[in-house]
N, C-alpha and C positions, 0 to 999 in steps of 0.2 A: 647293748641298747636295742628297743625288741622295735621289731618293725610292726606295721599296722597294713593289713591292706586296700589298693583304692575304693574299695565295696561297701568295704564298713567301714570309709567316710561317707557314705552318701545316705540317702534314709533312705526307712526304710521302704516299701511298696505299698500303696494305694490298702488291696487287698488278703493282706497273705495276713496271715496270724499270727497271733499275740500270745505272745509264753509269757508266765506270771514274772519269770526276771527278767527276761526283755524290756517288761511294761513298767516294771521295775529303777530300770537302770535307769530307761527312759525319761522318768520322771525326776532321776536325782540329776542327771547330766541338764534336765532342764533346769530344776532348784536352783542348780547352781552357775546354772548361761546367764540366768533370775535379776541375783545378786552380783550377778559381776557385770552385766549393762544396765543396772538401777536396782542403786545402793541408796533405799530406801527414806534411811536416818540423815543422805546427800541433803544438804536445805537447797544447790544448787542443780539437785535430780537429771542430774548430767553421765550420757554414759562415761563405766569406764573402759580408757581402750592402750594401746599404745604403737607405731610405729611395727618391732621389730611382727605384729599381728599381720600385717599386713602383705609380711616377704612373701612367696614361694615357700614351699620347702623345702626345692630343690637348688631356691641361690639359699640359702638358710646353710642348705650341707651341701654340700657337693658332690662326697660321696653315696652320697644313699644310691641305691637304687634301689627300684618295683620289681618287691616278689615274687613273677611271673609260677604258674603251676609245671610241674615232671609231664616227662613224656606218659608217666603209668596215671594218671591224675586223668588227664585228653585221656587216654584209652579208651578206658572208667569210663569217662562221660557219653561217650562217641556209642561207647558200646550199649548203654543203657539206653540214649536216647533213637539210637533207628531199633534199637529191643520193645520201645514204648510206639515207633509209627508203624512198624510191619502191622501191633497185633487190631492199631486203628484201619492203618489197609484192607486186612484182611476179615474182616466184621463189613466192611460199607462193601465187599466183591459177596462175598456170602449172601451176604444178606440178595444182593443183586440177580445171582445165580440163581439161590434159591424158585426167587418170582422166576423167573425165563420157566426153569426146570419142570415147575408146576403151568406154566404154561404149554406146552409143548408135550409135556401128557393127557391136558384135560383136548389139544388136537391132535392129537392117534389118540385116544377111545370116540373118540369123536366117527372123526373114520372109516374105527377098523368095527364102526357098529353098521356101519350099513350095511360094508359086505362080509359076510361071515366066512372064513378059513382067509384070506384078501388084507393085509396089511401095510401101509407103507408112511413115510413117515415125512415131515411136513414141516419144514422148519417156515418160521411165518420173525417178521420182518415189521417191523413199522416206516409205513411212511415216511418220504425226504418231508417237510414245511416249512415253509420260509414264513420265518418270525415275524415279518417286519407287515408281511399281509392278513388283514381283519380278517377278523371272524369275520366268518358265513352265515351260522347261525343267529339270529334275531332277536335281542336283548327287551322284553318284555318289557315295559315299568310296571315293574307291583304301587297298588294305588291304592291308599290302607281308607282303607272303608269309615267315616264320619263317626263319632262320639252320640251317640239318639240320647238326645239326656236326657234321661225317666222318669218316671211319672210322682213324685213324693207317695208312697202310703202313708196314708194319718191314724189306718187302726191297725192294729193286728189282724192278721190275713187267716193266724194259725185257727184260729180258733171257735171250733167248732161249733158252737152252741151262737152262735151273733152268723144271721146271712139274711139275707132283704128280701121281702116282703116283694110282690108280683106288682102292688103299686109303686115303691120304691120305680123296681126296675125297671117301671112303664114312665115314671116322671126320666130319668132319668136316658130315656132310649130316643138316639139321634137317627130320626128318620136317614136315610139317603137322598141323595136329589135328585130329583125326577123331572127333569121338562115333561111340557108337553108341546113343546114344538121339537129341543131336536131331539135325535136318536143317534146319533152317526157310524153308532154301533151297530147297529140293530138288533138293539138288546128285546130281550122282553121281559116284561112290570108282567108284572101280576092288581093284576085288579084294585085286588085290598091294600096294597101298595098307595094305590091312585090314588085310594076313597081318603084313604090316611094321612098323603096331605096333606089334600086337599079342604080337607077337614079343622086338622092343624091351621092352616090356611084362613079359614074363615073363623073363625075361635080370636082370633086377632082379633084386639077393637083397634080398625081404620082410618072412626070415628074422628078420632083425635089428632090423631096424625093424617087426616087428607088436612083440613085446617088451619092447623103449623107451615103445611111445609105448602098448600098452596097461599100462604100471607109469605113462608120467607120468597119460594119466588117473581109473586108480584114486584116488593121492598128490591128487590134482584136487579128484578128489568125499570125495574124508576127506577134504581141508581145509576145504571151502562146507560140507561139513555140520555138520561141528565148529564155525565160525564160526555157524554160525546153529543152532545149540544153546546160545552163549555169549548170543550175542545176543537169544536167549532166556529163557534165563535176566534177562539184564538187563534187561528188558521188563518178567517176572512182579516181581522185583524189583521194582523203579519202578512200575509199580499197586500195591504194599503200602503201597511208603512215603507212598503220592498216598494212599490208602484210609484209614492211620490217622491224616494228615496232616488228613485231615478230620473225620476218625469227634471226632476229641480240640475240630476246629474245634467241633463242630458241638457236642457234652460244655459247650467253657469257651462257644459263646453262649446255650446252654441255663443250662447257672447264671447265665448274669449274668441272662439275663430273667429268673430264679426268683427272684432276690437282688431287681432293680428295683419284681417285682411284690411279695415283699413290706413295700421296703421303703413301696411310695405304700401297703400294705393300712395298717402299719403308723403310715403319717403320713397319711389318714385317717378310723382311730383316732382319734388322737390330736386334732386338727384338730376334730373332726364330733363327740365327745363329748358336749359339753356344751350342740350343734345336734343332737344326736337324742331327749335327755333332755330336753329341750327339747318338740323335736318331738310325741315319743310321747307328752307329756301335753295338749298344745293335739293329738291324735287323740284321745286320750282324750273331752278337753272334748266333743268336736268331737261322738263317738259318745255322751256321756251325752246332748248337747240333743239328740241326734236323734231320741234312743231314749221324752225324755221327748216331744218333742213328739207321735212317733207313740200314745204314750198318750194325749194330754193330747185326740188329735182319740176315738180309740177309743170305744165303749160303757161303760155298765157291760156289761150280756153278753160282747162282745168280753174284757172285760177275766179276769172270771173263767172263760173258756172258754183264756183262754191260760192264767193259770195253775196250771188242770187239765191243760192240758198240760207244761208245764214239770216239775210231776208229780206226769205216767203217770199223772191217775186220769181218764174222759169221764163228766161228767154232763150231765144231760137237760138239755134246756131249762125241763123246769117249776123244777130247783131253781135252774136260773141267774135264770128272774123270778118268784121267793119261790110259786110255785103248786102247791109240794109242803109236804103239810104231814102229818110221815109221825106226829107225834104225836096228833091231831084225830083221835079215834075216832069214827062216829059211833052215834048214839043209837038205842039195844038192848035189844029185851025179853027176853033169855034173858045167860044166866053164859055166856060163852063158854070159861071157865077149863074145862063141863063135856064142851061137847066134846075140849076136847083131853086130860083124863085120860080121857076112854073111848080115847080115841083111843092113849093111849099105855101101856096099862093093858094090852086085851085086839088090843094090835099083833097080837100071835099062836094070837087063841084065830081061831075058824071061825064062832064066832057072831056074827060082829059086824058091825055092819048097815050102815056105812059106812065102806067104803076109804078117807078120803080128807077130813079137814076143811071144815067150810062152809064157812066163809072164814079162808082164807091169807094175810091180811094182802097182797094183792090190790095194794090199794095201793103200802108197802112198796118190794115189783113192780116195779109200774109208775117208781118214780125211776127205780130205775141198765138199766130197760129199754131197751135204743136202736130211735131208729123209723128211720123207711125212710131220713129226707130226711137220718139223724143222719154215712153220710158224710160225703157235700156241703161239709156244715158245717163237717164238720173237715177238711174237707181247705184250704177257704175259709182259718182257721185256721189251717194247715200254713202256707198261700201269706205271708197274709200276715204272718205271723208275722218266715217268712228271706225275703219283701222278695224276692219270686220274680216278674217284671211278666210278661205275656206278649206278645207282638211283637202288637200290633195297623195299625202301617203294611210300608214296607220296609226291607231290610234296610243298615243303617245301617253302614255300610267306617268302621274305627277303623287310626289308622298308624302304617305295620309299629312290632316289638320294639326297639329299638335297646339293649339289652342291660338299661337299666335297670328297675328295684323299685319300682313304687311311689313307695315311701315319700319314693325318690332323684327323684321326678316331683314331687312338692308339695314337697321340698326346692327343689327348683330355679323352679320356681313362686314359692313364700315367697322365695328371694334376689331372685328381679324384678322383685320388687315393690319400692314408694318410699316410705317414709316418712317425709314433711319433709323435708329438707334430709339425707334419708339421700342415702349415691353408691354408687350401684347398684354391687356386688359379683357380676365375672362365675367361675359354680360354676365347681366345683375336680371334673377332665377327665382323670381319670389318661389 
């Protein structure tokens, strides 16, 4: 029974040299495999294989043993490998040593040439560098010059027989641009160049160009002016439309606000009509109660003064205090009618003894004659009747007016009160 090694079963290396015998054997094996795997004569075109082909070799034959190399073969391969590696190391080390020796020699020669007769050995050691440290030298970007497009040469330049004449050279010569107004670099320009430039300018026919340029500029100005006028007209029309729209919006909003105000007023009148009547009756009752309380507190004299003031009459204190008795006359020992008759009968006589009656109803005159303190009393009465109170302390500031009258404030206060199980109602706000 012939045994084959496991390496023989592996495919050959990718970069190994192929001999003719191995190539022939490989081709024969491939042909055999092709015939085994695919039989072109079979119509089914199915691979031909058996179950035993998938069983490992060790399971097929238990007594199979792998052929290991002997100790002599191992030693032989070890010696060959070591010799090859040693040769590589010696080559590399010899190159490094030769470069170091050359450097030492150069240094020694340079040092020995400085002072004749003395030599000293110098050990050169490279400075250790951090591999992560960035480079210190500056890297400049190399700019690639742009490739200039060369002008095409349309004639044979190597032919010496073809030479341009002076007229042709003068025709093709283009003078440099020299300005009569600017010379920033301060170049000294010869008069010949200036005269040549002026002659070139004068030779150019500018008359036709000027006329055309004038026509073009006038046409452009006219077109620009017309365009600006059209734009201004459009802007004015747009502004007018905007104004009309804003006025219409304002009128519509004003009309809506007026309608809402009227609806609110009507609603308030309809809702608060009964409440307004009740509130007026309540205010009248309160005023009557206050008047009754004030009249109860007043004395009889004050009541009489008040009554006389309301009727537009002035009554003295005697009448108020019931001290004036105009009907009572004192007991007289003479008849007063005599004096009256005499006064009336002899009013125009020069022989009249008395110019006025002796007793001229003095009591009746005193009743209606005002006293010195009557004005002050009258002012007190007016103040009491008009409920005017003077300020006796500092000024008391009140809250700012919120646009509601007194009746509306009382109505809000009445709504704010709670009676029994009533639910508090919010006051109507417009």
